[in-house]
Every structure is written in C-alpha cells, then in structure tokens.
C-alpha positions in Angstrom: 76.9 -49.3 -19.6 80.2 -47.5 -20.1 81.8 -44.2 -19.9 83.6 -42.7 -22.9 85.6 -39.5 -23.5 84.2 -38.1 -26.7 85.3 -34.7 -28.0 86.6 -33.8 -24.6 83.4 -34.7 -22.7 82.6 -37.6 -20.4 79.7 -39.5 -21.9 77.9 -42.5 -20.4 76.3 -45.0 -22.8 74.3 -48.1 -22.7 76.2 -50.5 -25.0 77.1 -54.1 -25.1 80.9 -55.0 -25.1 80.6 -56.3 -28.7 78.8 -53.1 -30.0 81.0 -51.2 -32.5 81.8 -47.6 -31.6 80.2 -46.5 -34.9 76.8 -47.6 -33.6 77.3 -46.0 -30.2 78.2 -42.7 -31.9 75.4 -42.7 -34.5 72.6 -44.5 -32.7 73.1 -44.0 -29.0 74.5 -40.5 -29.2 73.0 -39.1 -32.5 76.5 -38.1 -33.8 76.0 -38.7 -37.5 79.1 -37.0 -38.8 80.9 -40.3 -38.5 79.5 -42.1 -41.5 78.4 -45.7 -42.0 79.8 -47.0 -45.3 80.5 -50.8 -45.3 80.5 -51.7 -41.6 83.4 -54.1 -42.1 86.5 -51.8 -42.3 86.9 -51.6 -46.0 85.7 -48.1 -47.0 87.0 -46.0 -44.1 83.9 -43.7 -44.0 83.8 -44.2 -40.2 87.2 -42.8 -39.4 87.6 -41.2 -36.0 90.5 -40.5 -33.7 91.5 -42.6 -30.8 94.1 -40.8 -28.8 94.9 -38.8 -31.9 95.3 -41.7 -34.3 93.0 -42.4 -37.2 90.9 -45.5 -36.4 87.8 -47.2 -37.9 84.8 -46.9 -35.6 83.1 -49.9 -37.3 86.0 -52.1 -36.2 86.4 -50.7 -32.7 84.3 -52.5 -30.2 83.2 -51.1 -26.9 85.4 -53.8 -25.2 88.4 -52.4 -27.1 88.1 -49.0 -25.5 90.0 -48.4 -22.3 89.9 -44.7 -21.6 91.1 -43.5 -25.0 90.1 -40.0 -26.0 87.7 -40.3 -28.9 87.4 -37.4 -31.4 84.8 -37.3 -34.1 84.4 -34.8 -36.9 82.1 -32.8 -34.7 84.9 -32.3 -32.2 87.8 -31.9 -34.6 89.8 -28.8 -33.6 93.3 -27.4 -33.6 95.6 -25.6 -36.0 95.8 -28.6 -38.4 92.0 -29.0 -38.5 91.5 -25.3 -39.2 94.1 -25.3 -42.0 92.6 -28.4 -43.5 89.0 -27.1 -43.4 90.2 -23.8 -45.1 92.1 -25.7 -47.8 89.1 -28.0 -48.4 87.0 -24.9 -49.1 89.6 -23.1 -51.0 90.3 -26.0 -53.4 86.6 -27.1 -53.6 87.6 -30.6 -52.5 84.1 -31.9 -51.8 81.9 -33.5 -54.4 79.2 -35.6 -52.9 80.8 -35.2 -49.4 80.0 -38.6 -48.0 83.6 -39.6 -47.3 84.8 -36.1 -46.4 84.6 -36.4 -42.6 86.8 -39.5 -42.8 89.2 -37.8 -45.2 89.5 -34.8 -42.8 90.0 -37.0 -39.8 92.7 -39.0 -41.5 94.4 -35.9 -42.9 94.4 -34.2 -39.5 96.0 -37.2 -37.8 98.6 -37.3 -40.6 99.5 -33.6 -40.2 99.8 -34.0 -36.5 102.3 -36.9 -36.9 104.0 -35.6 -40.1 103.7 -31.8 -40.6 105.3 -31.9 -44.1 103.9 -35.1 -45.7 105.0 -36.4 -49.1 102.5 -37.7 -51.6 103.4 -41.2 -50.5 102.7 -40.3 -46.9 99.3 -38.9 -47.9 98.5 -41.9 -50.0 99.4 -44.3 -47.2 97.5 -42.3 -44.5 94.3 -42.0 -46.6 94.5 -45.3 -48.6 91.8 -46.9 -46.4 89.2 -44.3 -47.4 87.1 -44.9 -50.5 85.9 -41.8 -52.4 83.5 -42.9 -55.0 83.7 -39.4 -56.6 87.4 -39.7 -57.1 88.4 -36.5 -55.3 91.8 -37.9 -54.4 93.9 -35.3 -56.3 92.0 -32.5 -54.6 92.3 -34.1 -51.2 96.1 -34.5 -51.7 96.4 -30.9 -52.9 94.4 -29.6 -49.9 96.6 -31.5 -47.5 99.7 -30.1 -49.1 98.2 -26.6 -48.9 97.3 -27.0 -45.3 100.7 -28.4 -44.4 102.4 -25.4 -46.2 100.3 -23.0 -44.1 101.2 -24.7 -40.9 105.0 -24.7 -41.6 107.0 -21.9 -40.0 108.4 -19.5 -42.6 
C-alpha cells in the first residue's frame, strides 16, 4: 500500500513495489488517459509528469516514487497546457489520437522548461514518443504556435 500525489490529490493505492506506475494509474485508479503502448519504454505512449518533468510511467516503479507530484493528462493544467490544447485543435494535430496524451505531456514539460523552443529542442523532447500516423510536423507546428502565444509581446 502506498500514498501518491496524483493531479494534486492524495491517493492511496494497493500496489507492490515492483509494479509500474502505468498499471497503478490504469488498473488500480481507472485513469486510462495514460496509454499502454509497448510497456518497455520504447514508444513513449505512457508519458506523465513527475515533479513537472516528462517521465515514462511504464518504467517508473512504485519503489521509485518518493513523494513526487504525478500529473497525468487528466490533470494537465496551466497556461502552457491551455495554449497547447488550443494549438492542437487549431492545427488539427490529431489523427488516430493514441499518442496524443503523451505528446501533450512532453510538449507541456518542454514549454515549461524552454518557453521558446527550437525545432531541435522539440525533436529532442518528443523523440521518445512514437506516432504511427506521422503527425510530427503538425505536433512541431502546434508547439511553436503555443509557444508564440505564451511569449510576452
């Protein structure tokens, strides 16, 4: 049994120390916005934030968690998140949508750390997320659009 801070709430879960956070979120808590893709850290579909940094929930074991604030797509908030969600809709980024929660999580973490990212910054921050539909150019454009709206004039 353990206590987690998920999306700003204290949550108690029944989980073994070697259980990945991904399974706690999806199976124990019914939070299915964090997707299962490969389960071994290759596809990035399970990207969440740990203390604001993009992390893979499938590679994060319960024993690795020591009071970090966990944010999932269900709890993604703030100015960066709003700007990204608006840009995603404006540029029609989503195709099948399976990787989009991970893309948004990684993009939001990027904008919080680098408010004016370059193409190289975006590629590096999102390189661990596989999009089988190939929406990478639209994702990049949406991140640039969101960043531009967040910059002071």
